[in-house]
N, C-alpha and C positions, 0 to 999 in steps of 0.2 A: 745863949749863943745864937748868932745870926744863922737862920736856916739855909741861906744861899751862900755858896762860895763865890769868890771873885771869878775863878776859872769856869765855874758852871754857868754864870751869867754871860761870860765872854763867848762861850760856845753858841749861845742862842741870840747874841746881840747882832743886829744888822749894821750898826755903826759903832765899832769898838772905841773909836777915838773920843766919842762923847763921854763915855764912862771914865776913860783914862784922864780926860781933862778935868772932870769933877774930882778925881783922885789927886791930881796935881794941885788943884786949888785948895783942896782940903789939907794937903800936906804943908802947903805954905802958910795956911792959917792956924792949923792945930798941931802940926808936927808929924814926924814919920810914923811913930808907933801908934799913936791914937788913930791915925788914918788907916793903918794896917788892920787894927781891930774893927774899925768902922766898916771896912770893905771886905772883912773876913779873908785877908790874905797875909802875906809875909812882909816885913819891913824891906826886905831885899827887892821885892817887886815894886813897892812904892818908890824906893830910891831910883830904880831903873827908869821909870817913866818920868820922874822929876828931873833926872839928869838929861834924858833925851829931849824933854820939853825946853829946858834951859839952853841946850845946845842948838836945837833946830826949830823951836817953836811948835806950833800946832801940827805941822807936817811930821815932826819927830815921833808922833804918837801912832804912826802907821806900823803895821807888822813888817819886820825885816826878814829877808831871806836867811834861812839857816844853812844854806849850802856853803861848803868850805870855800874860802876866797882863793886858796891855792890848792886845788884838788890834785891828788897824786896821779890820777889818770884822767884823760878826757877823750871824747869821741872825735876821731879824725874825720876829715871830709870824705876820705875813701870809705871808712866804715859806714858813714851816714848814707852815701850813695848806694852801697851794697845792700843796706837794710831796706832802702826805698825800692830798689830794683827787684829784690826778692818778694816784697809785698805785692808789687804790681804783677809779678809772675804768678804768685799764689795768693790772690786776693782774699780767699776764705780761710787761709791758715792763720793761726795765732802766733804770738811772739815766741812762746816756749817751743812750739814745734819747729819753727824756722831756725831758732837758735840751736836746737839739738841736731837737726838734720844737716844743716850747713856749717855746724861747728863755729858759730860766731862767738867772738870774745866779749861782746857786750852783754849786759844783763837784760832780762826780760823787760824790766821797767824802762831801761834806756831805749830799747827798740820801740816799745809802745809810744814813748814820748816823741821819738822822731816821726813815727807814723801819724801821730795826732797833729803835730806841727804841719805836716804835709797834707792833712785832710784825708788820710787813707783809711781811717778807722770808721766803720759804719756801725751805728747802734743797732743791736739785735732786738727783735721784738721779744717782750717778756712772755714766757709760757704760763698759761693759766693753771695748768696741772703739772705739779712736780713729780718726776719719776721717783719711785721708791728706791732708796739706796740699799742695795743688797751686796755691796762689795765685800763687807766683812764676812758674810755668810759664804759667799762664793770662794773667797780666799782659802777657806778651810776645806773645800772639796779637793779630792785627789785629781791628778791629771786624767782627763778623759772620763771623768765620772758622768759628765753630761756633755753631749755634742749637739749643738743646734744646727739644723739644716733649714735652708730657705732658698727662694729664687728671687731674682730681681730683673725687671725689664730694663734694658739699656737704651731703648729708643727715646727715652725722655730726657737724655743728657745732650744738650745742644752741640757741645764741642765734639761729641762722639757720633752723633746721628749722621752727619754728612759723610764721615769716613766709613761708617757702617754701610750706608747705601752704595757708596762708590766702590768699596773693596769687598762687599758682601761679607762683612764681619758678623760675629754672633750677635743675636738679639737678646739672648737670655743668659744670665749668670747664675750658675748653681753654686751655692756657698755652704760650707760647713765650717764650724768653729768650735773648738774646745773652750768651754766656759771658764775653766780654772786657769789655764795657761794663756789662752787667746790664740793658740795655734790655728792657722788658716789653711783651708783646702778650697781650691777653685776648680770649677768645671764650666764649660760653655756649650750652648746649643742654639738652634734657630727657633725653637718653640718649647713651650712647657709641656712635658710629657711624663707620665708615671714610669715609662720605660727608661727614659734618660735619668730621672731621679733615682730609680732603683739601681741602674748601672753605676751611677756616681757613688751611691751608698756602698755598693759591693766593693768598689775600688778603694774607698776610704777604709773600710773595715779590714780588707786584705792588707793594705799598707800598714795599718796599726799592728796587726798580728805579726807581720813580717819583722817589725822592729821591737818585738818583745813587750808590747803594751798589754797590760792586764785588763781585759774587757769584762771581767766579772762584775756585774752590777752596773754596767754602763747604760745610761739612758740616751736614746736618740729622741730629741725633741723637735717637733715641726708644728706648723700651723695646720689648718684644716683644708688646705688646698688640694685640688683633685690630683696633683702630681704626687701626693703623699698618701692620701686615703682612698683614692679612686672615686667611685660614685658614692654619694651620701646615702643611696638606697641599697648599697651592696650589703649582703648578709654574711659575707666572708671577709677575712682580712685581706688588705690590698697586697699587691706584689711587693711594695716597699716595706710593709710591715713584716711580711713573710721572710724577706731577705734579712732584715734587721734581726729578727728573732731566730733565724737559722743558726746564728752564731751564739754559742753557749754563753749565757750570762747577760746578753744584750736584750733590751726591751725598747719598744717604740711607744712614745707618749705624744699626744697632741695637746695643744694649749686650749683653754676655754675660748669659745667664739668671741672675737673682739678684744681679747686680752693681748694686744700686740706688744705691750711692754715686757711680756714674758720672753720675747725674742730679741730683747734689747742688745744682747751681745753680738748677734749676727747682723742686726739692723745697723749697729754702729759701724761695722766693717763696710757696709754699703755706702754710708755717708762718707767715710774716710776715703774710700777708693774713688769716689767722685772727685774729691779735692786733690788727691795725691796721684791719681792715675788717669782717669778718663778725660778730665778737663785740661790736662797739660801735655799728654803724650800724643805724638803724631805717628801714624802707622803707614807703612809702605805696601803691606800685603797682609794676607791672613796669617802667613807664616811669621812675619815680623810681629804681628799682634800677639801670637802665642809666645814668641820669644820674650817680649816685653812683659807679658802677663806672668810668665815663669820667673823672670827677674824680680818682679814686684812681690810675688808670693814668697820667694826665698828671702828677700830683704825683710819682709814683714815678719817672717818666722824667726829669722836668725839675728837681724841687726836692728830692727826698729824697736825702740824703747817705748813702753807704755807708761805714761805718767800716772795712770790710775792703778797701776800694779807696781808701785814703788820704783818706777823707771827701769823695769826689767824687761828683757825680751822674752817672747814665749819659750824659746829654747832654754834660757837661763832658769825660768820657773820650773820647767820639766826636769832639768838636771838636779835642782834642789829637792824636788819631790821624790824622784825615783831614779837612782843610778843604773838600774837594770834596763831602762829604756835606751835603745840605741839612738844616739844623737841624730842619725840620718832620718829619723822620723820627721824632722823639720824640712826635709828636702822633698817637697811635693811639686810635681810638674803638671800644670793644668792641661786638660785635653778637650778636644771637640767631641762631645758626647754623641752627637747625631752621626758623625762619621765613624766613630768607634763602634757604635751600636750597629750600624749598617754592615760593618765588616764581620761582626759576630753573627748577625742575622744571616748574612750571605753564607757564612761558613756552616751554620747549622742546617740551612735548607739544602745545601749540597750533600750533607751527611745524613739528613733525614731526621734530626732531632726535633722535638716539638716544644722544647723549653729553651729559654735563653741561658747559656752557661755563665757562671760567674767568671769575671776576668782573672 
C-alpha cells in the first residue's frame, strides 16, 4: 500500500493544483478507480477534481470556500463598528473579554476576524519560558486556603501618571487575592511601608472573620519585600508576620528569592487592572478615584467571570465551596492606608498606647 495519503501530501504541498492536475490527467487516461488507488485516495475525490477541471479548466483546481452561501446570520455594519470602537477603546483586551463584558452577540472568532481586517490585532512576542500550569491543583484548594499579598507601583502607567501627579492620587497599590476563588482586596498608599502592609493585612483578616470564613490552615503568601519581612537582618518576626500569626490557624510564608511565578495569581490582577482600570478611567479627585476603585473591586468579585475558572465569578466559586460564608465577604471597600494609619496613630498617641491597634 502507498505509504503517503493524498490528504497528507496536500497539507504539505505548496502548489496543490499541480498534484490535482496530475490526478485529472491520470483519471482521463487510466480511469477513476485506478487513479484513486494510485493517489491513495477515494474515487469520490478523483471525480470531484475531474468534474471541476472539466467545468472551469485549470482554475477549477483551486480550493473553494466552505462557508455557507446563504448563512442564517451575518454581521451587520452596526455590529462591526461596535467591535472596532471597543477594540480601539481597549487595545490590549482580547475578543473573549470584550464579548463577555459588553455582551456582544457575535462569536469570538467573528470579532477577531473584524479586528484583523482593520489591522487592529498586534502580534504578541513569544515567551521563552512557559509558566507552570497549576490550575488543577489550585482548583482543589478550599476558599482562602492561600491568600497572596503584593504591592505594585502605579507611577509606571502612563495613562495614570499624569492624573496621579495632578490630583495627588496614590502611588502604591496593596493587593491581596484568594488563590482558590480569585476574590480581590485592594488598598492604597503613597509609599511602601511595613506599617501600611500590616494594617492592610489586619483589615483583610478581620473582614474574613466577620463573614464566617474559616481561617484554620490559611497561608498568607508574600515575596521577600521589606514591607512584609522588615529588615533582612532582623532576628525577630516582622510586624506583618506577627499580625498574620496572631490569628489562630494563620501562617505567613515567603516565596523563594526570584520565584516570582509563585505570585502569579496576584501578579495577574496587576496586569488586568492596568488594562481594565488605570488605562481607561478618568478621575476628577482623590474621592472620585476611591469611588471608582471600589466599583471595580466589587465588579471584579461579584460580576466579572474568570475564563480560567470555568467562567465563574469569585463569589460563585465561594458559594459552591462553602455555604457558611456570608456572601458579603465579596463586598470590600478599598481605603487609603496612609490616611487611615495616621488616624490610628494620632488616636493612640493621644491615649498613650505604644502599639498600633488592629482596626
